[in-house]
C-alpha positions as MATLAB code, in Angstrom:
seq = 'MSLFRPTAHLFIWSLVWGGSGYYSYVASPIAFKTLSRKEFSALQSKIFPHFFLAQSVSPLLIGLTAPYALTTGALVTLGTAVIGGLTNLLWLLPSTRKIKEARFKLEDEGKEDSVEHKELSKQFGKIHGLSLLFNFVNFAALTTYGFILTKNIIRYVPK';
ca = [
     -77.555  -11.099   40.318;
     -74.460  -11.812   42.171;
     -73.762  -12.019   45.575;
     -70.981   -9.499   46.233;
     -73.811   -6.237   45.764;
     -76.165   -7.518   48.511;
     -73.209   -8.869   50.818;
     -71.037   -5.806   50.451;
     -74.709   -3.808   51.061;
     -75.775   -5.713   54.095;
     -72.040   -5.582   55.249;
     -71.212   -1.949   55.099;
     -74.692   -1.305   56.696;
     -73.874   -3.582   59.584;
     -70.531   -2.310   60.069;
     -71.313    1.690   60.281;
     -74.541    0.995   62.344;
     -72.941   -1.204   64.641;
     -69.963    0.383   65.194;
     -71.576    3.315   65.390;
     -73.793    2.817   67.775;
     -71.453    0.991   69.972;
     -68.931    3.758   69.915;
     -71.248    6.523   70.617;
     -73.356    4.483   73.246;
     -71.080    2.053   75.122;
     -67.449    2.692   74.552;
     -67.069    6.431   74.636;
     -69.051    6.721   77.948;
     -66.815    4.118   79.465;
     -63.680    5.668   78.366;
     -65.144    9.460   79.203;
     -65.847    7.565   82.955;
     -62.375    5.729   83.016;
     -59.793    8.630   81.456;
     -58.634   11.897   82.761;
     -60.110   14.244   80.661;
     -56.915   14.893   78.284;
     -56.599   11.049   78.177;
     -60.228   10.930   76.906;
     -59.168   14.013   74.951;
     -56.775   12.479   73.350;
     -58.450    9.491   72.311;
     -61.400   10.973   71.150;
     -58.722   13.409   68.674;
     -57.674   10.068   66.918;
     -60.385    8.172   66.733;
     -63.228   11.057   65.383;
     -61.603   11.772   61.988;
     -61.932    8.127   60.917;
     -65.084    7.616   63.111;
     -66.916   10.671   61.012;
     -65.351   10.081   57.581;
     -66.958    6.373   57.902;
     -69.962    8.084   59.160;
     -69.520   10.409   55.934;
     -68.648    7.877   53.539;
     -70.516    4.447   54.381;
     -74.118    6.018   53.460;
     -72.821    6.707   50.101;
     -71.471    3.144   49.861;
     -74.668    1.581   50.998;
     -76.697    3.547   48.487;
     -74.206    2.428   45.624;
     -74.442   -1.253   46.836;
     -78.201   -1.345   46.954;
     -79.390   -4.570   45.556;
     -82.803   -3.045   44.911;
     -84.438    0.287   43.599;
     -83.807    3.052   46.118;
     -87.146    4.905   47.444;
     -86.955    8.756   47.989;
     -87.425    7.356   51.580;
     -84.127    5.175   51.488;
     -82.374    8.288   49.836;
     -83.579   10.561   52.304;
     -82.056    8.602   55.317;
     -78.856    7.755   53.825;
     -78.513   11.454   52.533;
     -79.178   12.261   56.096;
     -76.934   10.085   57.809;
     -74.361   11.798   55.086;
     -74.833   15.236   56.366;
     -74.963   14.164   59.706;
     -71.095   12.561   59.500;
     -69.842   15.552   57.033;
     -71.331   18.127   59.599;
     -69.063   16.791   62.672;
     -66.081   16.120   60.096;
     -65.914   19.209   58.101;
     -67.334   22.256   60.663;
     -67.904   20.818   64.099;
     -64.783   18.517   64.805;
     -62.355   21.414   63.470;
     -64.122   23.531   65.770;
     -63.922   21.719   68.915;
     -60.286   20.926   68.207;
     -59.567   24.569   68.568;
     -61.208   25.278   71.191;
     -59.715   22.272   73.357;
     -56.266   23.522   72.124;
     -57.041   27.073   73.358;
     -58.404   25.741   77.034;
     -55.579   23.146   77.301;
     -53.264   25.956   76.957;
     -54.950   27.807   79.424;
     -54.775   25.000   81.985;
     -50.958   24.579   81.266;
     -50.721   28.337   82.199;
     -52.776   27.658   85.326;
     -55.625   29.817   84.175;
     -58.478   27.439   85.032;
     -60.704   29.774   86.716;
     -60.136   32.561   84.287;
     -62.683   34.467   82.560;
     -61.602   33.172   79.094;
     -61.242   29.546   80.008;
     -64.605   29.584   81.317;
     -66.047   30.908   78.039;
     -64.330   28.445   76.222;
     -65.752   25.726   78.240;
     -69.197   27.359   77.251;
     -68.237   27.331   73.721;
     -67.271   23.856   74.029;
     -70.344   22.839   75.613;
     -72.132   24.402   72.957;
     -69.997   22.918   69.679;
     -70.119   19.742   71.897;
     -74.077   19.478   72.323;
     -73.984   20.156   68.027;
     -72.019   17.012   67.788;
     -73.679   14.998   69.628;
     -77.112   15.765   68.124;
     -75.397   15.260   64.623;
     -74.069   12.083   65.653;
     -77.409   11.061   66.780;
     -79.487   12.192   63.360;
     -76.933    9.754   61.342;
     -77.238    7.016   63.630;
     -81.241    7.529   63.628;
     -80.746    7.937   60.057;
     -79.034    4.685   59.785;
     -81.306    2.958   62.285;
     -84.335    3.824   59.994;
     -82.347    2.787   56.836;
     -82.105   -0.495   58.632;
     -86.008   -0.895   58.567;
     -85.968   -0.137   54.507;
     -83.018   -2.752   54.493;
     -85.072   -5.434   56.205;
     -87.964   -4.649   54.368;
     -86.664   -5.365   51.034;
     -84.674   -8.492   52.103;
     -87.335   -9.798   53.718;
     -88.706  -11.524   50.418;
     -85.658  -13.640   49.824;
     -86.519  -15.190   52.968;
     -87.681  -18.642   52.206;
     -91.532  -19.331   53.292;
];
């Protein structure tokens, strides 16, 4: 077997797992505490399409580059990761964008205290909570796959 497949496999998994974990649980909270809400929103709106696309596509690439036969457990974890990424990319991201745009429009009109603004904020909270959940599902699935990966590559370590 050439070294390309196992190297690509490990690299893709490491990149998406490390990148997702770092951005979700380190960089994003720091940005949230540092930037204004509108600046933070602008930053996230530029990052998230790429972030969720990577979360959606990379599990497929991981599966295609596996240097060993994938078990049902491996396929389930990778499939779960794809579902988490696609749910955020195709459903929750567009929903949060629409809500944020409507909310910012009301704020620009000076209607932060309106019933409509409060309702939009409530909707945003629900959708954002779902997005956090699906992001966690993706990360947990990739973490679980990491144990499967370790089990399968440990046999190549010299004894």
